[in-house]
PyMOL Python script that loads the backbone (N, CA, C, O; Angstrom):
from pymol import cmd

cmd.read_pdbstr("""\
ATOM      1  N   MET A   1       7.376 -63.678 110.877  1.00  0.00           N
ATOM      2  CA  MET A   1       7.298 -63.875 112.304  1.00  0.00           C
ATOM      3  C   MET A   1       7.892 -62.639 112.978  1.00  0.00           C
ATOM      4  O   MET A   1       9.039 -62.275 112.721  1.00  0.00           O
ATOM      5  N   ASN A   2       7.111 -62.007 113.831  1.00  0.00           N
ATOM      6  CA  ASN A   2       7.642 -60.825 114.503  1.00  0.00           C
ATOM      7  C   ASN A   2       8.582 -61.231 115.635  1.00  0.00           C
ATOM      8  O   ASN A   2       8.710 -62.411 115.963  1.00  0.00           O
ATOM      9  N   GLU A   3       9.233 -60.234 116.220  1.00  0.00           N
ATOM     10  CA  GLU A   3      10.253 -60.506 117.229  1.00  0.00           C
ATOM     11  C   GLU A   3       9.688 -61.208 118.467  1.00  0.00           C
ATOM     12  O   GLU A   3      10.336 -62.088 119.033  1.00  0.00           O
ATOM     13  N   ALA A   4       8.486 -60.819 118.884  1.00  0.00           N
ATOM     14  CA  ALA A   4       7.865 -61.464 120.053  1.00  0.00           C
ATOM     15  C   ALA A   4       7.566 -62.933 119.774  1.00  0.00           C
ATOM     16  O   ALA A   4       7.797 -63.788 120.629  1.00  0.00           O
ATOM     17  N   ALA A   5       7.054 -63.229 118.583  1.00  0.00           N
ATOM     18  CA  ALA A   5       6.771 -64.618 118.215  1.00  0.00           C
ATOM     19  C   ALA A   5       8.059 -65.421 118.143  1.00  0.00           C
ATOM     20  O   ALA A   5       8.099 -66.578 118.563  1.00  0.00           O
ATOM     21  N   TRP A   6       9.122 -64.803 117.605  1.00  0.00           N
ATOM     22  CA  TRP A   6      10.410 -65.498 117.535  1.00  0.00           C
ATOM     23  C   TRP A   6      10.933 -65.787 118.943  1.00  0.00           C
ATOM     24  O   TRP A   6      11.455 -66.875 119.187  1.00  0.00           O
ATOM     25  N   ALA A   7      10.805 -64.846 119.866  1.00  0.00           N
ATOM     26  CA  ALA A   7      11.274 -65.062 121.238  1.00  0.00           C
ATOM     27  C   ALA A   7      10.561 -66.259 121.870  1.00  0.00           C
ATOM     28  O   ALA A   7      11.187 -67.066 122.556  1.00  0.00           O
ATOM     29  N   THR A   8       9.266 -66.370 121.638  1.00  0.00           N
ATOM     30  CA  THR A   8       8.493 -67.502 122.167  1.00  0.00           C
ATOM     31  C   THR A   8       8.926 -68.806 121.498  1.00  0.00           C
ATOM     32  O   THR A   8       9.119 -69.818 122.170  1.00  0.00           O
ATOM     33  N   THR A   9       9.076 -68.779 120.179  1.00  0.00           N
ATOM     34  CA  THR A   9       9.507 -69.964 119.436  1.00  0.00           C
ATOM     35  C   THR A   9      10.897 -70.393 119.866  1.00  0.00           C
ATOM     36  O   THR A   9      11.151 -71.578 120.082  1.00  0.00           O
ATOM     37  N   ARG A  10      11.794 -69.427 119.990  1.00  0.00           N
ATOM     38  CA  ARG A  10      13.175 -69.741 120.380  1.00  0.00           C
ATOM     39  C   ARG A  10      13.216 -70.348 121.781  1.00  0.00           C
ATOM     40  O   ARG A  10      13.964 -71.295 122.022  1.00  0.00           O
ATOM     41  N   ALA A  11      12.421 -69.812 122.704  1.00  0.00           N
ATOM     42  CA  ALA A  11      12.380 -70.368 124.058  1.00  0.00           C
ATOM     43  C   ALA A  11      11.935 -71.831 124.019  1.00  0.00           C
ATOM     44  O   ALA A  11      12.465 -72.662 124.757  1.00  0.00           O
ATOM     45  N   GLY A  12      10.967 -72.145 123.165  1.00  0.00           N
ATOM     46  CA  GLY A  12      10.529 -73.525 123.015  1.00  0.00           C
ATOM     47  C   GLY A  12      11.611 -74.412 122.433  1.00  0.00           C
ATOM     48  O   GLY A  12      11.800 -75.544 122.877  1.00  0.00           O
ATOM     49  N   LEU A  13      12.325 -73.898 121.433  1.00  0.00           N
ATOM     50  CA  LEU A  13      13.432 -74.655 120.845  1.00  0.00           C
ATOM     51  C   LEU A  13      14.514 -74.914 121.884  1.00  0.00           C
ATOM     52  O   LEU A  13      15.027 -76.028 121.990  1.00  0.00           O
ATOM     53  N   GLU A  14      14.862 -73.880 122.651  1.00  0.00           N
ATOM     54  CA  GLU A  14      15.897 -74.043 123.671  1.00  0.00           C
ATOM     55  C   GLU A  14      15.469 -75.058 124.732  1.00  0.00           C
ATOM     56  O   GLU A  14      16.296 -75.813 125.244  1.00  0.00           O
ATOM     57  N   ALA A  15      14.183 -75.074 125.056  1.00  0.00           N
ATOM     58  CA  ALA A  15      13.672 -76.061 126.014  1.00  0.00           C
ATOM     59  C   ALA A  15      13.818 -77.484 125.463  1.00  0.00           C
ATOM     60  O   ALA A  15      13.916 -78.443 126.229  1.00  0.00           O
ATOM     61  N   ASP A  16      13.833 -77.614 124.135  1.00  0.00           N
ATOM     62  CA  ASP A  16      13.999 -78.916 123.479  1.00  0.00           C
ATOM     63  C   ASP A  16      15.460 -79.245 123.189  1.00  0.00           C
ATOM     64  O   ASP A  16      15.749 -80.257 122.551  1.00  0.00           O
ATOM     65  N   GLY A  17      16.386 -78.400 123.650  1.00  0.00           N
ATOM     66  CA  GLY A  17      17.808 -78.692 123.496  1.00  0.00           C
ATOM     67  C   GLY A  17      18.528 -77.921 122.408  1.00  0.00           C
ATOM     68  O   GLY A  17      19.719 -78.146 122.189  1.00  0.00           O
ATOM     69  N   TYR A  18      17.845 -77.017 121.719  1.00  0.00           N
ATOM     70  CA  TYR A  18      18.515 -76.189 120.714  1.00  0.00           C
ATOM     71  C   TYR A  18      19.337 -75.111 121.415  1.00  0.00           C
ATOM     72  O   TYR A  18      19.023 -74.716 122.538  1.00  0.00           O
ATOM     73  N   PHE A  19      20.392 -74.635 120.748  1.00  0.00           N
ATOM     74  CA  PHE A  19      21.255 -73.619 121.346  1.00  0.00           C
ATOM     75  C   PHE A  19      21.870 -72.773 120.239  1.00  0.00           C
ATOM     76  O   PHE A  19      22.008 -73.230 119.105  1.00  0.00           O
ATOM     77  N   GLU A  20      22.244 -71.525 120.574  1.00  0.00           N
ATOM     78  CA  GLU A  20      22.885 -70.675 119.579  1.00  0.00           C
ATOM     79  C   GLU A  20      24.303 -71.177 119.363  1.00  0.00           C
ATOM     80  O   GLU A  20      25.044 -71.412 120.317  1.00  0.00           O
ATOM     81  N   ASN A  21      24.674 -71.339 118.092  1.00  0.00           N
ATOM     82  CA  ASN A  21      25.976 -71.885 117.738  1.00  0.00           C
ATOM     83  C   ASN A  21      26.646 -70.936 116.755  1.00  0.00           C
ATOM     84  O   ASN A  21      26.170 -70.757 115.633  1.00  0.00           O
ATOM     85  N   VAL A  22      27.748 -70.329 117.175  1.00  0.00           N
ATOM     86  CA  VAL A  22      28.463 -69.377 116.323  1.00  0.00           C
ATOM     87  C   VAL A  22      29.552 -70.046 115.489  1.00  0.00           C
ATOM     88  O   VAL A  22      30.220 -69.376 114.702  1.00  0.00           O
ATOM     89  N   ASP A  23      29.739 -71.346 115.648  1.00  0.00           N
ATOM     90  CA  ASP A  23      30.806 -72.056 114.943  1.00  0.00           C
ATOM     91  C   ASP A  23      30.653 -72.047 113.426  1.00  0.00           C
ATOM     92  O   ASP A  23      31.630 -72.266 112.711  1.00  0.00           O
ATOM     93  N   TYR A  24      29.462 -71.802 112.929  1.00  0.00           N
ATOM     94  CA  TYR A  24      29.222 -71.853 111.489  1.00  0.00           C
ATOM     95  C   TYR A  24      29.297 -70.484 110.820  1.00  0.00           C
ATOM     96  O   TYR A  24      29.121 -70.380 109.607  1.00  0.00           O
ATOM     97  N   GLY A  25      29.554 -69.437 111.596  1.00  0.00           N
ATOM     98  CA  GLY A  25      29.690 -68.102 111.025  1.00  0.00           C
ATOM     99  C   GLY A  25      28.385 -67.466 110.591  1.00  0.00           C
ATOM    100  O   GLY A  25      28.388 -66.554 109.764  1.00  0.00           O
ATOM    101  N   ILE A  26      27.279 -67.926 111.130  1.00  0.00           N
ATOM    102  CA  ILE A  26      25.972 -67.377 110.789  1.00  0.00           C
ATOM    103  C   ILE A  26      25.377 -66.794 112.065  1.00  0.00           C
ATOM    104  O   ILE A  26      25.017 -67.530 112.983  1.00  0.00           O
ATOM    105  N   ASP A  27      25.275 -65.477 112.117  1.00  0.00           N
ATOM    106  CA  ASP A  27      24.755 -64.815 113.305  1.00  0.00           C
ATOM    107  C   ASP A  27      23.363 -65.318 113.646  1.00  0.00           C
ATOM    108  O   ASP A  27      22.478 -65.348 112.790  1.00  0.00           O
ATOM    109  N   GLY A  28      23.173 -65.711 114.891  1.00  0.00           N
ATOM    110  CA  GLY A  28      21.865 -66.128 115.371  1.00  0.00           C
ATOM    111  C   GLY A  28      21.450 -67.539 115.013  1.00  0.00           C
ATOM    112  O   GLY A  28      20.291 -67.906 115.211  1.00  0.00           O
ATOM    113  N   PHE A  29      22.373 -68.349 114.487  1.00  0.00           N
ATOM    114  CA  PHE A  29      22.014 -69.720 114.135  1.00  0.00           C
ATOM    115  C   PHE A  29      21.711 -70.510 115.395  1.00  0.00           C
ATOM    116  O   PHE A  29      22.539 -70.576 116.304  1.00  0.00           O
ATOM    117  N   VAL A  30      20.535 -71.108 115.454  1.00  0.00           N
ATOM    118  CA  VAL A  30      20.110 -71.927 116.584  1.00  0.00           C
ATOM    119  C   VAL A  30      20.215 -73.379 116.144  1.00  0.00           C
ATOM    120  O   VAL A  30      19.452 -73.846 115.298  1.00  0.00           O
ATOM    121  N   ASP A  31      21.160 -74.073 116.725  1.00  0.00           N
ATOM    122  CA  ASP A  31      21.534 -75.427 116.339  1.00  0.00           C
ATOM    123  C   ASP A  31      20.679 -76.453 117.071  1.00  0.00           C
ATOM    124  O   ASP A  31      20.351 -76.282 118.245  1.00  0.00           O
ATOM    125  N   GLY A  32      20.326 -77.514 116.368  1.00  0.00           N
ATOM    126  CA  GLY A  32      19.539 -78.581 116.975  1.00  0.00           C
ATOM    127  C   GLY A  32      20.391 -79.497 117.820  1.00  0.00           C
ATOM    128  O   GLY A  32      21.604 -79.582 117.629  1.00  0.00           O
ATOM    129  N   PRO A  33      19.763 -80.180 118.748  1.00  0.00           N
ATOM    130  CA  PRO A  33      20.511 -81.123 119.587  1.00  0.00           C
ATOM    131  C   PRO A  33      21.011 -82.303 118.763  1.00  0.00           C
ATOM    132  O   PRO A  33      20.417 -82.665 117.748  1.00  0.00           O
ATOM    133  N   ASP A  34      22.098 -82.890 119.210  1.00  0.00           N
ATOM    134  CA  ASP A  34      22.625 -84.071 118.535  1.00  0.00           C
ATOM    135  C   ASP A  34      21.630 -85.217 118.651  1.00  0.00           C
ATOM    136  O   ASP A  34      20.973 -85.407 119.674  1.00  0.00           O
ATOM    137  N   GLY A  35      21.548 -85.957 117.579  1.00  0.00           N
ATOM    138  CA  GLY A  35      20.670 -87.121 117.577  1.00  0.00           C
ATOM    139  C   GLY A  35      21.401 -88.316 117.020  1.00  0.00           C
ATOM    140  O   GLY A  35      22.597 -88.245 116.735  1.00  0.00           O
ATOM    141  N   SER A  36      20.699 -89.400 116.865  1.00  0.00           N
ATOM    142  CA  SER A  36      21.334 -90.616 116.357  1.00  0.00           C
ATOM    143  C   SER A  36      21.515 -90.577 114.844  1.00  0.00           C
ATOM    144  O   SER A  36      22.314 -91.346 114.309  1.00  0.00           O
ATOM    145  N   ASP A  37      20.800 -89.707 114.143  1.00  0.00           N
ATOM    146  CA  ASP A  37      20.902 -89.604 112.685  1.00  0.00           C
ATOM    147  C   ASP A  37      21.951 -88.565 112.322  1.00  0.00           C
ATOM    148  O   ASP A  37      21.674 -87.366 112.345  1.00  0.00           O
ATOM    149  N   GLU A  38      23.149 -89.015 111.990  1.00  0.00           N
ATOM    150  CA  GLU A  38      24.244 -88.095 111.706  1.00  0.00           C
ATOM    151  C   GLU A  38      24.190 -87.522 110.295  1.00  0.00           C
ATOM    152  O   GLU A  38      25.100 -86.790 109.906  1.00  0.00           O
ATOM    153  N   SER A  39      23.162 -87.827 109.522  1.00  0.00           N
ATOM    154  CA  SER A  39      23.041 -87.243 108.195  1.00  0.00           C
ATOM    155  C   SER A  39      22.586 -85.787 108.298  1.00  0.00           C
ATOM    156  O   SER A  39      22.615 -85.059 107.306  1.00  0.00           O
ATOM    157  N   TYR A  40      22.175 -85.367 109.468  1.00  0.00           N
ATOM    158  CA  TYR A  40      21.803 -83.976 109.720  1.00  0.00           C
ATOM    159  C   TYR A  40      22.636 -83.463 110.894  1.00  0.00           C
ATOM    160  O   TYR A  40      22.126 -83.370 112.010  1.00  0.00           O
ATOM    161  N   PRO A  41      23.904 -83.131 110.662  1.00  0.00           N
ATOM    162  CA  PRO A  41      24.812 -82.833 111.772  1.00  0.00           C
ATOM    163  C   PRO A  41      24.516 -81.535 112.518  1.00  0.00           C
ATOM    164  O   PRO A  41      24.871 -81.422 113.691  1.00  0.00           O
ATOM    165  N   ALA A  42      23.897 -80.579 111.898  1.00  0.00           N
ATOM    166  CA  ALA A  42      23.681 -79.293 112.569  1.00  0.00           C
ATOM    167  C   ALA A  42      22.408 -78.644 112.052  1.00  0.00           C
ATOM    168  O   ALA A  42      22.420 -77.490 111.622  1.00  0.00           O
ATOM    169  N   ARG A  43      21.333 -79.374 112.096  1.00  0.00           N
ATOM    170  CA  ARG A  43      20.083 -78.802 111.616  1.00  0.00           C
ATOM    171  C   ARG A  43      19.632 -77.736 112.589  1.00  0.00           C
ATOM    172  O   ARG A  43      19.813 -77.859 113.800  1.00  0.00           O
ATOM    173  N   GLY A  44      19.044 -76.691 112.040  1.00  0.00           N
ATOM    174  CA  GLY A  44      18.624 -75.626 112.933  1.00  0.00           C
ATOM    175  C   GLY A  44      17.925 -74.494 112.209  1.00  0.00           C
ATOM    176  O   GLY A  44      17.450 -74.645 111.083  1.00  0.00           O
ATOM    177  N   PHE A  45      17.877 -73.364 112.878  1.00  0.00           N
ATOM    178  CA  PHE A  45      17.111 -72.220 112.426  1.00  0.00           C
ATOM    179  C   PHE A  45      17.913 -70.942 112.591  1.00  0.00           C
ATOM    180  O   PHE A  45      18.802 -70.848 113.437  1.00  0.00           O
ATOM    181  N   VAL A  46      17.580 -69.970 111.769  1.00  0.00           N
ATOM    182  CA  VAL A  46      18.084 -68.616 111.983  1.00  0.00           C
ATOM    183  C   VAL A  46      16.935 -67.654 111.674  1.00  0.00           C
ATOM    184  O   VAL A  46      16.284 -67.758 110.635  1.00  0.00           O
ATOM    185  N   TRP A  47      16.704 -66.729 112.585  1.00  0.00           N
ATOM    186  CA  TRP A  47      15.649 -65.726 112.411  1.00  0.00           C
ATOM    187  C   TRP A  47      16.334 -64.416 112.058  1.00  0.00           C
ATOM    188  O   TRP A  47      17.268 -63.990 112.737  1.00  0.00           O
ATOM    189  N   ASN A  48      15.866 -63.782 110.992  1.00  0.00           N
ATOM    190  CA  ASN A  48      16.467 -62.528 110.550  1.00  0.00           C
ATOM    191  C   ASN A  48      15.396 -61.664 109.915  1.00  0.00           C
ATOM    192  O   ASN A  48      14.765 -62.057 108.933  1.00  0.00           O
ATOM    193  N   ASP A  49      15.198 -60.499 110.477  1.00  0.00           N
ATOM    194  CA  ASP A  49      14.301 -59.505 109.891  1.00  0.00           C
ATOM    195  C   ASP A  49      12.903 -60.062 109.616  1.00  0.00           C
ATOM    196  O   ASP A  49      12.313 -59.805 108.566  1.00  0.00           O
ATOM    197  N   GLY A  50      12.388 -60.826 110.573  1.00  0.00           N
ATOM    198  CA  GLY A  50      11.029 -61.338 110.459  1.00  0.00           C
ATOM    199  C   GLY A  50      10.873 -62.652 109.718  1.00  0.00           C
ATOM    200  O   GLY A  50       9.760 -63.159 109.583  1.00  0.00           O
ATOM    201  N   ILE A  51      11.965 -63.202 109.242  1.00  0.00           N
ATOM    202  CA  ILE A  51      11.898 -64.446 108.479  1.00  0.00           C
ATOM    203  C   ILE A  51      12.660 -65.529 109.232  1.00  0.00           C
ATOM    204  O   ILE A  51      13.791 -65.320 109.670  1.00  0.00           O
ATOM    205  N   LEU A  52      12.026 -66.682 109.377  1.00  0.00           N
ATOM    206  CA  LEU A  52      12.652 -67.825 110.031  1.00  0.00           C
ATOM    207  C   LEU A  52      13.071 -68.810 108.949  1.00  0.00           C
ATOM    208  O   LEU A  52      12.232 -69.370 108.244  1.00  0.00           O
ATOM    209  N   ASP A  53      14.370 -69.012 108.829  1.00  0.00           N
ATOM    210  CA  ASP A  53      14.904 -69.976 107.861  1.00  0.00           C
ATOM    211  C   ASP A  53      15.313 -71.238 108.595  1.00  0.00           C
ATOM    212  O   ASP A  53      15.894 -71.185 109.678  1.00  0.00           O
ATOM    213  N   CYS A  54      15.004 -72.356 107.995  1.00  0.00           N
ATOM    214  CA  CYS A  54      15.347 -73.662 108.548  1.00  0.00           C
ATOM    215  C   CYS A  54      16.347 -74.319 107.600  1.00  0.00           C
ATOM    216  O   CYS A  54      16.235 -74.195 106.380  1.00  0.00           O
ATOM    217  N   ALA A  55      17.316 -75.014 108.170  1.00  0.00           N
ATOM    218  CA  ALA A  55      18.306 -75.679 107.324  1.00  0.00           C
ATOM    219  C   ALA A  55      18.693 -77.014 107.944  1.00  0.00           C
ATOM    220  O   ALA A  55      18.846 -77.131 109.159  1.00  0.00           O
ATOM    221  N   SER A  56      18.847 -78.008 107.093  1.00  0.00           N
ATOM    222  CA  SER A  56      19.319 -79.301 107.571  1.00  0.00           C
ATOM    223  C   SER A  56      20.825 -79.256 107.802  1.00  0.00           C
ATOM    224  O   SER A  56      21.374 -80.094 108.518  1.00  0.00           O
ATOM    225  N   TYR A  57      21.485 -78.284 107.200  1.00  0.00           N
ATOM    226  CA  TYR A  57      22.913 -78.057 107.404  1.00  0.00           C
ATOM    227  C   TYR A  57      23.164 -76.555 107.275  1.00  0.00           C
ATOM    228  O   TYR A  57      22.781 -75.974 106.260  1.00  0.00           O
ATOM    229  N   PRO A  58      23.784 -75.907 108.247  1.00  0.00           N
ATOM    230  CA  PRO A  58      23.916 -74.447 108.218  1.00  0.00           C
ATOM    231  C   PRO A  58      24.740 -73.912 107.055  1.00  0.00           C
ATOM    232  O   PRO A  58      24.602 -72.741 106.702  1.00  0.00           O
ATOM    233  N   GLY A  59      25.588 -74.729 106.453  1.00  0.00           N
ATOM    234  CA  GLY A  59      26.395 -74.275 105.332  1.00  0.00           C
ATOM    235  C   GLY A  59      25.566 -73.758 104.166  1.00  0.00           C
ATOM    236  O   GLY A  59      26.024 -72.896 103.415  1.00  0.00           O
ATOM    237  N   ILE A  60      24.354 -74.274 104.006  1.00  0.00           N
ATOM    238  CA  ILE A  60      23.519 -73.810 102.891  1.00  0.00           C
ATOM    239  C   ILE A  60      22.926 -72.428 103.153  1.00  0.00           C
ATOM    240  O   ILE A  60      22.469 -71.759 102.226  1.00  0.00           O
ATOM    241  N   LEU A  61      22.933 -72.003 104.412  1.00  0.00           N
ATOM    242  CA  LEU A  61      22.375 -70.679 104.722  1.00  0.00           C
ATOM    243  C   LEU A  61      23.211 -69.548 104.144  1.00  0.00           C
ATOM    244  O   LEU A  61      22.714 -68.430 104.008  1.00  0.00           O
ATOM    245  N   ARG A  62      24.452 -69.806 103.804  1.00  0.00           N
ATOM    246  CA  ARG A  62      25.276 -68.748 103.196  1.00  0.00           C
ATOM    247  C   ARG A  62      24.742 -68.351 101.818  1.00  0.00           C
ATOM    248  O   ARG A  62      25.123 -67.313 101.278  1.00  0.00           O
ATOM    249  N   PHE A  63      23.854 -69.184 101.247  1.00  0.00           N
ATOM    250  CA  PHE A  63      23.261 -68.872  99.958  1.00  0.00           C
ATOM    251  C   PHE A  63      21.944 -68.105 100.085  1.00  0.00           C
ATOM    252  O   PHE A  63      21.351 -67.725  99.076  1.00  0.00           O
ATOM    253  N   VAL A  64      21.488 -67.879 101.303  1.00  0.00           N
ATOM    254  CA  VAL A  64      20.274 -67.089 101.531  1.00  0.00           C
ATOM    255  C   VAL A  64      20.710 -65.619 101.532  1.00  0.00           C
ATOM    256  O   VAL A  64      21.407 -65.167 102.441  1.00  0.00           O
ATOM    257  N   SER A  65      20.293 -64.897 100.514  1.00  0.00           N
ATOM    258  CA  SER A  65      20.786 -63.525 100.340  1.00  0.00           C
ATOM    259  C   SER A  65      20.509 -62.628 101.528  1.00  0.00           C
ATOM    260  O   SER A  65      21.322 -61.755 101.831  1.00  0.00           O
ATOM    261  N   ALA A  66      19.395 -62.811 102.211  1.00  0.00           N
ATOM    262  CA  ALA A  66      19.057 -61.965 103.356  1.00  0.00           C
ATOM    263  C   ALA A  66      20.018 -62.177 104.533  1.00  0.00           C
ATOM    264  O   ALA A  66      20.093 -61.327 105.421  1.00  0.00           O
ATOM    265  N   LEU A  67      20.744 -63.284 104.556  1.00  0.00           N
ATOM    266  CA  LEU A  67      21.649 -63.574 105.653  1.00  0.00           C
ATOM    267  C   LEU A  67      23.093 -63.195 105.335  1.00  0.00           C
ATOM    268  O   LEU A  67      23.968 -63.316 106.193  1.00  0.00           O
ATOM    269  N   GLN A  68      23.342 -62.748 104.137  1.00  0.00           N
ATOM    270  CA  GLN A  68      24.689 -62.372 103.744  1.00  0.00           C
ATOM    271  C   GLN A  68      25.016 -60.992 104.263  1.00  0.00           C
ATOM    272  O   GLN A  68      24.188 -60.083 104.199  1.00  0.00           O
ATOM    273  N   SER A  69      26.234 -60.834 104.783  1.00  0.00           N
ATOM    274  CA  SER A  69      26.661 -59.540 105.336  1.00  0.00           C
ATOM    275  C   SER A  69      26.994 -58.562 104.233  1.00  0.00           C
ATOM    276  O   SER A  69      27.370 -57.424 104.511  1.00  0.00           O
TER     277      SER A  69
END
""", "prot")
cmd.dss("prot")
cmd.show_as("cartoon", "prot")
cmd.util.cbc("prot")
cmd.orient("prot")
C-alpha cells in the first residue's frame, strides 16, 4: 500500500473511531475504538514502508521484524 492509499485508509479508520496510540511503544499504531468484546483490547493497524500490519493485540507487533527499531 503506497503512502497515498494509506492516508485514505487511515482517514476512513479515524472516521470510524480509530486513533494513533503511542502507549504501546509502536510508532504509528492506529488503535481501534473500544467495543463490548474485551478479548481484543487494542486491535489496530500499523503502516510501515508500504506494508499494513493488523493485530488483535499490539504486543504481538514487536515480533514483526520490519517494525523493530
